C-alpha positions as CSV (number, residue, x, y, z in Angstrom):
1,M,0.0,0.0,0.0
2,N,1.3,3.4,-1.0
3,Q,1.1,6.0,1.7
4,L,-0.1,9.5,1.1
5,R,1.9,12.1,2.9
6,Q,0.7,15.6,3.6
7,R,2.6,18.6,4.8
8,T,1.1,22.0,5.7
9,T,3.2,25.2,5.3
10,Y,2.2,28.8,5.2
11,V,3.0,31.5,2.6
12,Q,1.8,35.0,3.5
13,S,-0.8,33.5,6.1
14,I,-2.2,31.2,3.4
15,P,-2.0,27.4,4.3
16,I,-0.5,25.3,1.6
17,V,-1.3,21.6,1.9
18,S,1.3,19.6,-0.2
19,L,0.4,16.0,-0.9
20,T,2.8,13.3,-2.0
21,G,1.7,9.8,-3.1
22,E,-1.6,8.4,-4.1
23,I,-5.0,9.8,-3.4
24,D,-7.5,6.9,-3.4
25,M,-10.3,5.4,-1.3
26,M,-7.9,4.6,1.6
27,S,-6.1,7.9,1.7
28,S,-8.7,10.5,0.9
29,A,-10.4,10.8,4.3
30,P,-7.4,12.2,6.2
31,V,-6.9,14.7,3.4
32,T,-10.5,15.8,3.4
33,S,-10.5,16.1,7.2
34,R,-7.3,18.2,7.1
35,L,-8.7,20.6,4.5
36,A,-12.0,21.0,6.4
37,E,-10.1,21.7,9.6
38,L,-8.0,24.4,7.9
39,L,-11.1,25.9,6.2
40,D,-12.9,26.0,9.6
41,R,-10.1,28.5,10.7
42,K,-11.2,30.8,7.9
43,P,-7.9,31.6,6.4
44,P,-7.8,34.2,3.7
45,A,-7.2,31.4,1.2
46,L,-6.3,27.7,1.0
47,V,-4.0,26.0,-1.6
48,V,-3.6,22.3,-2.2
49,D,-0.4,21.4,-4.0
50,L,-0.8,18.1,-6.0
51,R,2.4,18.2,-8.1
52,E,3.8,15.2,-6.2
53,V,0.6,13.0,-6.5
54,R,1.2,9.8,-8.5
55,F,-2.4,8.5,-8.6
56,F,-5.5,10.7,-8.6
57,G,-8.9,9.0,-8.9
58,S,-12.5,9.7,-8.2
59,E,-11.8,10.0,-4.4
60,G,-9.3,12.8,-5.1
61,I,-11.9,14.6,-7.3
62,R,-14.6,14.2,-4.7
63,A,-12.2,15.6,-2.0
64,L,-11.5,18.7,-4.1
65,V,-15.2,19.3,-5.0
66,E,-16.2,19.0,-1.3
67,T,-13.4,21.4,-0.3
68,Q,-14.4,23.9,-3.0
69,A,-18.0,23.7,-1.8
70,Q,-17.0,24.3,1.8
71,A,-14.6,27.1,0.8
72,D,-17.5,28.8,-1.1
73,E,-19.8,28.5,1.9
74,L,-17.1,30.1,4.2
75,G,-16.0,32.7,1.7
76,V,-12.5,31.4,1.5
77,K,-10.6,31.4,-1.8
78,F,-9.4,27.9,-2.8
79,G,-6.7,27.0,-5.3
80,V,-5.3,23.8,-6.6
81,V,-1.7,23.5,-7.9
82,S,-0.8,20.8,-10.4
83,D,1.3,20.5,-13.5
84,T,0.9,16.8,-14.1
85,R,-1.3,14.8,-16.4
86,V,-2.0,12.4,-13.6
87,V,-4.1,15.0,-11.9
88,L,-5.1,17.4,-14.6
89,R,-6.5,14.7,-17.0
90,P,-9.2,13.4,-14.6
91,L,-10.2,16.9,-13.7
92,E,-10.6,17.8,-17.4
93,M,-12.5,14.6,-18.2
94,T,-15.0,15.3,-15.4
95,A,-15.2,19.0,-16.1
96,V,-14.1,19.7,-12.5
97,D,-11.3,21.8,-13.9
98,Q,-14.1,24.4,-14.7
99,L,-15.1,24.5,-11.0
100,L,-11.6,24.9,-9.5
101,L,-9.0,27.6,-9.7
102,L,-6.0,25.7,-11.1
103,F,-2.4,26.9,-11.0
104,N,1.0,25.6,-12.2
105,D,2.9,26.6,-9.1
106,V,2.4,27.7,-5.5
107,N,3.7,31.2,-6.1
108,D,1.2,31.8,-8.9
109,A,-1.6,30.5,-6.7
110,V,-0.7,32.7,-3.7
111,T,-0.3,35.8,-5.9
112,A,-3.7,35.3,-7.7
113,L,-5.6,34.3,-4.5
114,K,-4.1,37.2,-2.5
115,S,-5.1,39.7,-5.2
116,S,-8.7,38.7,-4.8
117,F,-9.1,39.5,-1.1
């Protein structure tokens, strides 16, 4: 079983959750919980960095959609960072890429989200 690792750092008071590994049925619950916990603190924005994700299936998509819905309810800007086909292709195929703010790197995400405060 491949473990999913998550690390939270902060850039200009914005939490950045970096994930490494595989997001699947077994690993998505802790990610969803962590993102919900961070959103409950009502940060100015939240960024999820998926550039190190090697598998991204329906559970990963569900986690992002749920996080986006919660962020919208709380008025928190939410951005997703990925530059890999592993993540971007499933998002495109399900049209979830139209729902999310997608960025190629963390700095772009922080700059764009910070400008919308």
